[in-house]
C-alpha positions, 0 to 999 in steps of 0.5 A: 499586569495579568495576560488573561487573553493568552490562555494556551499553554506554550507547550501545547503546540510542540508537544501535540506536533511531537506526539503526532510525529510519533504516532505517524511513525509507529503507524508507518512501521506497523502498516508500511511494509506489508507484502502481499504474497503471490498466490494472493495476488494471483487470486485477487487478479483472477477474481477481477478478470472473472468479472468480465468473463471465464478465465482459462488460465493463469500463472505468477512467478513466486519471485520478485523481480526489481521493477522501475517506472520513472523515478519510482523503484519497486519490486513486482511479480511476473504473470499472466492470465488467459481467457477466450473472447469472442470465440 
């Protein structure tokens, strides 16, 4: 008896899932752990503040510090921005 209704290869689903897993793993390794330098972060923050008014000063600590918010643990930079508002 010829089963013509089932034309899909039985290996199609496992191979597709395996290939997508490998591609996802490689993409995570390539793009997942990019770190932005402290100077780049300071420039982005200053540019955001400049949209609302003049920035009179800014600073950033070049060393990352451990930071935890609830169950999320990461590393962060300390810094600050000063500007004059309403004289």
